[in-house]
N, C-alpha and C positions, 0 to 999 in steps of 0.2 A: 504493500500500500504506500510505501515511502515515495517511490517515483511518481505514482498517480497523484498524491497530495502535492508533490513538488510542481508537477505540470499545472495543476489547478491554481496553485498560488502564483505561478508565473503568469498565467492567463489573467488572473485578477489584478496583478501588478501592472501588466501592460494596459489593461482596460482603464485602470485608475490613472495611469500616466497620460493616456490619450485624452481622457475626460478632463484632467487638470489642464493640459496644454490647450485644449479647446476653450475652456472657460477663461484661461489667461488671454487667449487671442481675442475673445469677445470683449473682455474687460478693457484691453488696450484699444480696440476699435471704438468701443463706446466712449472712452475717455477722449480719444482723438476727435470724434464727432462733437462731443460736448465742448471741447476747447476751441475748435474752429468755429462753432456756432457762436460762442461767446465773443470771440474776436470779431466776427462779422457784425454782431449786434453792437459791440462797443464802437466800432468804426462809424456805423450809421448813426447811432444815438449821439455820439460826440459831435458829429457834423451837424445834426439837427439842433442840438443845444447851442452850438456856436451861431447857427443861423438865427435861432430864436433870440439870442442876446442881441444880435445885430438889428433884428426887427424891433425889439423893445426900444433900443436906442433911437431907431428911426421914428417910432411912434412918439417918443418923448419930444423929438425935434419938431414933429408935425404940430404938436400941441403948444410947445413953448415958444417956437420961433415963428409961428404963423406962416409956414412954408406954403407956397402956391403949388398948383398942379404941375407946372413945368419943372420946378425944382425937385418935386417928388419923382417925376419921371426920370430925371437925370440920375438921382440916387437909385431908383429901381433898375435902370439899365446897367449901372455899375454892379449892383448886387447880382443881377441875373447873369452877366457875362462871366463872373467868377464861379458860378454855381450851375452846372449843366442840368441838375435835377429840377431846377425851378422852371415851371412852364408858364406861370402867370403870377403877376404881382399887382394888387389893386388896392386902391384907397376908397373906402366906403364911408359915407356919412352915417349919422345915427338913424336916419330914416331909410337906410339901405341904398341911398342914391349913390351911383358910381361917380366919383370925382376924378379919378385917373386910373388908367389901366396900362400895364406893360405886359404884352403877350408874346410868348415864345414863337407862336406860329408864324407871325409876320414881322415881329420885332418893331411893329409900328405903334408908337404911343398914341393913346386915344384919350381925349378928355370928353367925358360924357356931358351932354346938355339936356338929356331927357331922363326922366325917372323910369321909363320903360326899359327893362333889361331882359334880353332873350338868352343870355349866356347861362348854361346850366351850372357853371362854376360860381355864379353869383347868387346871393340869397334873394328870395322873393317872399314878401310877407304873406303868411297863410299857406305857403306851398310846403308840402312834405318832402323836403330834399335835405341832403347832408349839409350843403352850405347854409341853409336857413337854420337847421338845428345848431350848427356850430356858431353862427352869428348870435343866436339867442343865448347859448351857453356862455359865450365870451362876454356878452353884455351883462348877464346875471352874475357870473363869477368874478368879473373884473380881472381876469388873468388869461394868458394864452390858452387856447383850447384846440385840440387836434380832432379832426373829423374822422369818421369811418371812411373806408375806401369807396370810391364811386368812379364812374366813367365820364370823362369830359367830352366836349364837343367833337374832338378828333378820335374818340374811341380808345383813349389811353387810360389805363388804371392810375388814378391819382388819389391823394388825400390832401386835406387842407390843414393849415394852421392859421388861426385868426387871432391877432393881437389887439386887444381893446385900446382905444384912445380915451384917456381919462383927463379931463380938464377941470381942475378945482373940484374933484369928486364927482363930476358929471360925465356920463358916457356920451362921447361925441362921434363915435364911429369905430371902425376897425381897419387894420392893415391885413390884407388877405394874401396868402401865398399858396399856390398849388404845387405839390411835389409829385414828380413822376416816380412811381415805385420801381419801374424798370430801370430808370437812370440811377436811382439809389443803389440798386443791386449791382449794376454794371460798373459804376465808377468807384464805389466805396467799399466793396467787399474785396479784400486782397486776393490777387491771382493765385497765390499759393494755397489759399483756402479752397477756391473753386477747382483747383487741379486735384485736390485730395477728395473732396466731398461735393455732393450736389446741395444746392441751397434753394429753398422755395420761400415765397411769401404768400400767406393765406389770409383771407378775410375772416370776419367774425363767424361766418357760416361754414368755414373749412374749405372754401373754394380756392383753388390755386390761381393766383393772379400773375405771378412771375416765377419762372424757374430757370436755373442755370443749365439744365439738361432737358432734352426733349426726345421723345420716342421717335423711331423711324416711322415714316408714313405707312399706315396699314398695320402697324405692330403696336401691341399694348406694352406700356412701360413696365419693366420688372419691379415688383414691390421691393422697397428697401428693407434690409435686415435690421437696420438701426436708425433711429431718429431722435432728435432732441429739439424741443420748442422753447422759444423765448419771445417775449413781447418786443415789437419793433420800435415803436415810437417812444419818446421820453415819457409821454402821458398816455394812459390806456385809451386806445381807439379801436381795439379789436384786431389789429393786424398782428400776425404771428410770423416770426422768422423761424423756419424749420431747417435744420441740418440733417442731411440724409447720408447714411453710410451703406455701402454695398460690399459684402464680403467676397473677396476674390478667391480665397482658399475653400476647398470642399470641407464639408462637415464630417463629424464622426461616422455617420451612417454611410457616407459615400467614400470614406477613406480606404483605398485599396490596400495599403500596408496593414491597416488594422485588421481587415478581413483575412489577409494572408496569415497573419499571426494567429487569428482565431481558427482558421482552417487547419493550420499545422498543429495547433494545440489539440484540437479535436481528433486529428489523425493520430497524434501521439497517444492520447488517452485510449483510443480504440485499440491501438497496437498493444498498449500495456494491459488492457483488459483481456485481449486475446492471448497474450503471453501468460497472464495470470491463470486463465482457464487451462491452457496447455500444461502449465507446471502442476496444477492441481490434479489433472488427469494422469499425468506421468507419475506423480507421487502415489496416486492410488494404484496404478499398475505395478509400480515397483514394490509397494507394500504387499500386493497379492503375490507377486513373484517371490518375494522373500519368504512369505508364509509357505508357498508351495515348495520352495527349495528346502526350507527347514524340515518340512514334513517328509519329503523324500529322503533327505539325509538321515533323519531319525529312523526311517524304515530300513534304509540300507545298512545303517551302522548297528542295528540291534541283532547281532549274530547269535547271542546266547538265548535270547527270548524270542519265541515265535510271535509274530504280529500279523494281523490281518485287518483289512478295512472292508467294511460292508455298510450298505445303506439300511434304511428302516425296513425295507421289504425283504431283506435277507440275502440277495445276490452278493457275491464277493466282487470287489473291485480291484483290490490289491492285496497280495499275500507276500509275506516275507519268506524267503527260501527256507529258513529254519522251520517255519510253521508247516511248510509242505512236506519236509522230511519227517517231521514229527507225526503227521497224519498219514504217512505212507503214500502220499500222492505223487511223490517224485522218486 
């Protein structure tokens, strides 16, 4: 039984080693996805916080210095040139009237003269839209507010930040900025992160808005083996940054080396069991042979005493020569 127990212990040790190495690999991959996702989130959030601070300074200047629309448009153009993710920058009055607008689509500054606004990125009183919800929240909270994701007039996924204008405690309007989610992912997630892992941005409903990887046409994307989620914006707006990890190595079930070791161990156990059965049978045969040899040697060596062997029914099976001479049969 010693060799059999040794083989079983060897198989158990190999299985435990493979399982441990697999768990170590999963832990390393999980940590790598988590670290890269945190790096991507920090890069985007720090940039958004810097932009927010600049917008707060701009809002203070609008209130304190009584800047006109042309001066605001000059500042907005400079702000937008340095920030590729900014698609729209607008100045709104307290009654939602558009006072100035800098748009990425045409880069043409626009000074509004009418209160009628058709742009989906601008708030309209009584309308159930993200810009309107954000405008009301900024007015009530008296602090910058980030909107949920929505689609602008060009079909791009964006979200807004609206910075309130406060003059002597009174709300006098907001500074509105549209951020392109795709541009944030493209320009502010480090390339070494996207080379190692896929990154997605999801809305509050779990719908994918932007992804650094795409499935081939007509093919379904492979499900990730690892993922890690973090909020995207500095303030909660439902956007989630998700890091995805795909394992390149095969698992324990598909590991050829593991199954070779299992097969060889099973074969060794089978051979040991067969050898053990053969040894038992041989020992039984040798025991019977020894008994038969001892019996015959006793029959042959009993020269002085006659001996005979008979069964229960009486017929003789073996007689010692001395017994035959004694009975006169020889």
